[in-house]
Every structure is written in structure tokens, then in C-alpha cells.
N, C-alpha and C positions, 0 to 999 in steps of 0.2 A: 452016595450023600443020599439018604431018606428024606423026603417031605411029606408031613400030613395032610391029608386033604384038605383039613380046617385050617390049615397056618393061612395068614394074612398073605395077599396076591402079591403085595410092595417088597415083604422080605423076602418070599419065594423068587421073585423077578431079580433081586439082588444080587441073591444067593449064587443063582444060575450062572449071572455075567461074571459074578465074580470065578466062577471056576473055570468059566469058559476062558476067562482073560489068563488065569493061571496056566492053563492048558497052553495055550497059542505063546507064552512066554517060554515054558517049559520046551516047546517044539521047536521056536526060534534059536533057543539058545542051544539046544542040541545042534540042530539043523548048521548052526555058528561052528560050533564045536568040531563037528565034522569037517566042515571045509577048512578049518583051520589046522587041522591033521593031515587031511590031505596035501594041504599046501606044503606044512613041513616035512611030509614025506617024500614030495616031486622035489625041495629045494634041493640042487645040488645037480640032479640029475638031468645030463643031455637031453634034448629033446631028438626025436627021430631024425628029423630033416629040416632045414628052414632055409628058405629064399632068398635071404638074407647072407647066409654063410655057413663056417662049422660050428658044431653046437656042443664041441668038448668043452664041458665047465671047469676043467684044469685049464686050459689052456688061457693064455694072457695075451689081451692084444699089446699091438705095441701103444708107446710112448706117443703125445700128440707132436712132437716136434721130428718123429722119427718118419725116413723117408717111406710114401707110400705110393699105389698104384689104383688103377680105375681097373684091373683086370683085364683079360683078355676082350670080352666080351660083356655085355648085361643086356637085361631089360627095365627100361626106363620111364620113369613117369615125373611129371614135374606140374604143380599147382602153382598159379600166380594169383595173388588178390590184392586190392587197394581198396583204402579209403580216405574220405578228404572232411574233415571235422566232426568224423563218425559217422558219415553217409558211405554206404558201399559204393566203389566205382565199376564193380563187378569184376570180372577174372576170367583166367583162360586155364584150360587142361589138356596137358600135352602127354602122350604114350607114343612109344616109340621102342627102339634098340639100336644094339652098337655091336660091331665085330672088328675089333681093332680098330683104326680111324674111321671106317666108314660107319655110316648110321643113317637112321630114316627117322622120321617122326612125323606126328600129324597131330592138331590141336584143333579144340573147340574155343571159341572166341567169342566172349559177351560180355563186354565194357562199354564205357558210355561214351566212346568216339570209336569201337569196334566192333563189327558183328558178323562172324562166318567162319569158314575153316581155314585153317593156315597149316604150313609144314617146311619141313627143311631136310635135305638128305643127301649126302656125300658119297659117292663111290668112286673109289681111286683119285681120280684129278677131276672127276664131274661132278657139278654140285646143282640142285634143284632149289627153289625156294618160293614158297606160294603165301600171299597174304592175305589176310580175310576178304571176302567178295572176290577174289582173283581166281586163276588157276596156275597152275605149277609153270614154273619157267625156268628153263637153262641157264645156270650162271657160272661162272667159273669156280673152281674148287674153294679158292681164296675167300670168296663170298659169303660161304657157308661154314667156314671153317671151325668160327666159335658160336655155332648153333649146337655144338656138340654135346651140351647139357653135362654129363659128369667130367667129360675131360675140361671142359671150360671150367667148373666149378675148381677143378685140382690146379690148371693153370693160371687163372686169373685170382683166384683168392686164396689157395691154400698152397702159395710155392714156400720153398724154403724160409726165407725170410717171413713171410706171414706167419707160419707156425712156431717161429722160435719164440714169438713171446705169447703162446695159446695160451688159455686158460683150460685146467684139467676139470671137470665137472664131475667124475666117477666113470664107474663101471655100470653100464646097463646090459639088459636081455632085451634084444628085439626079435622078436617072432621065434624066441628059443636061443637064437644065435646070440653070443657075447660081444661087446662091442666096448671100446674107452668113446666115453660122450666129453670132446674139447670143444671150445669158444675162441672163436678169434672176433675182435672188433672191424669194421668195414666203415666205410664211407660210400657215397652215391655214386660215384664214377665206377668203383671196384662193382659193386651190385649190378651196375649196369651191362659191365665189361664181362661179368660173371655169368646173368641171365638178360641176353640181350631180348628176349623175348618180351620185355618190360615195355617196350615201345607200344605194346598195344594198350597199356594204361597209362603211362606217361608222357608218350610222345617225343618230342625231342628236349623236353623240359628241363633244364638245367639242375641236375641232382647234387651237384659238387661238395654243396654245407651241407646234405643230409648225412645223419651218421646213424649206425646199427649195428647188430652183430649175425657172425655166422657160427650155429653149432655144427659139427660133425662128428659123425660116428666111425672108427677105424675098428673094424673087424679081425679077427684073429688070421686071416689070412693076409694080414697087412693091406686091405684094402676097403675103399670109400666105398660105403654102402647107402648112405643117408647123410643129407645135409638140408637144415632149415635156415633162412636170413629173413632178415626184417631192418627196414631203415624208415627213419621219419623227418620229417624237415618242414618247411613253409609250404604251406599248403598254396598260397598263391603260385609257388610255381607251375602248378597243375590246374588252376582254378582260378580265375580273378578274384581278389576280396577273401580267397579262403585264409584260414591260419593256420592247420595242422593238418598233414599230408603223412600217409603211412601204405609204406607198398612190402608185400611178403610173398617168401617163395619157398616150398618145399619139395625136393627133389628126393627118390627111391632110386637106387639100382641095384637089382635082384637079378637072381640066377645067373650071377656072374661067372664067367668060364664056361657057360653052357653053349650048346652047338647053335648058333645061330647064325642065319642068311640074309644080307640085306638085298632088298629088291628094289631098283629105280623105279619111282613114283611115276614116272611118264618116259615117254621113247625121248 
């Protein structure tokens, strides 16, 4: 488009802006079309690999009520958070691994009541436990058996009876791996047994009237790879005068079946 040197400045400016806007719209539309085309081209194609499990897009994960396992080994991560009347109580971040029944993990804890490093481990029949602000203590294996993260989710929240009434949400892709997304209702006691590390947030508070849900993902290797849970209830059980409380947990179990060696955290 050509502009005469004697043309009024305002119309020229408006025309220039209009042309620029049109070019921007055309470019954005073109990029969006390319992105959609790429997504369509990749749909249904397996990813090269995934830390969450098999990536064959034709394989179907088992149904929500089918027998599932945790796999022979796994890299584990757990995040815990809480709130009272919308105010954060802080949280904890757990990282570790499991080989068979043996496991070891450490945590960073920063809540309204606890601050420091925590941990738990089990090797054969020997256990170790570390609470925030303390050091590693040798304990009987039974004392830390339920600190096993993914195994605890399966045994305490996802036994056969609980999954008989599971709700199927659908099929998801998690980091390229196909998984069936399922959901079960849970109460506060189940949440505490499943995630005993909630003691760093709730202490010994009575949670039996609290209610919530646990979402879990079963991958095509018939194994649990992810679980997210929440419960809500009376805030005064956590803090005098509070009205509403909420606790959340998010677990991932990746690299299942890989070669993992559990090393005792202390002599």
C-alpha cells in the first residue's frame, strides 16, 4: 500500500496500525493452524518412552476394579499440603525409591507445626525413622511398614472392596503413557492410613468425619503410577475457632521395574 506524502497524518497512522493488526491476526491464525495440524499429526502416535509406563497407544489400561500392582520397584514422589479457612498450613515434599518391599525416602517439611527434614526407610526387617528436627533412629520394621508411599496407597485406599465402587473418569495420557483415570470416595481415617506423613500437618487431630476423594491412574502394565487425594472437614479439629480445613496429597510412582538399590540411611 502506498501513501502520498501530503496525506493527513492521522489517516496514515490509522491505516498503518490497521495493516499491522491484520498481519498480526494472520500470523497468529497461521501459527495456531500449524499447531493444530501438528497435534492432529501426532495424535495416536506413541511417545518414544515415558517414565510413567508403556506408551503403545493401542494398548488399553485395565478397568478401575481390576487387580493392580505397584510394580517391582519405583521412583517415588509425594507432595502434601493443607489449608485452614483458605490460609495455607504449609506442606511437605517427599522423594525416594522402593525395591520390592524395601524403600527409603527423605522429606522437606515446612508447616505451621513442623520444620526440618524427615524420612523413613525399610531394609529387610530393619526400619529407620526421622522426624523433622531430629536425626535417624533405628526402629522395628513394622513401625515404618505403612510409610511405603505407593504400597500404602494400594493397601489402605485401593483394596478390592474400595475399588468395586470406583468411578471411571476416562483414559488419560500422562507423559505419553496411556492410563485409566479412576476415583474412589475416602474418609479422613483412610487418608491418614494412606498418607501417615499427614501428621506433619494435622498432628493427632481427629479426622474421622472428614470426607474427600482419591483419584488414581492405572497404566497399561496394570500398575499404579499416580494418585491424588483430598479431604475436607471441620477446621476446629486443626485450629481452635477455625471453620473449614482441607488436606491434599499427590503421589507419583515412576520408572517402575527399573534397577533400584535401597541403601540404609544410617548405621
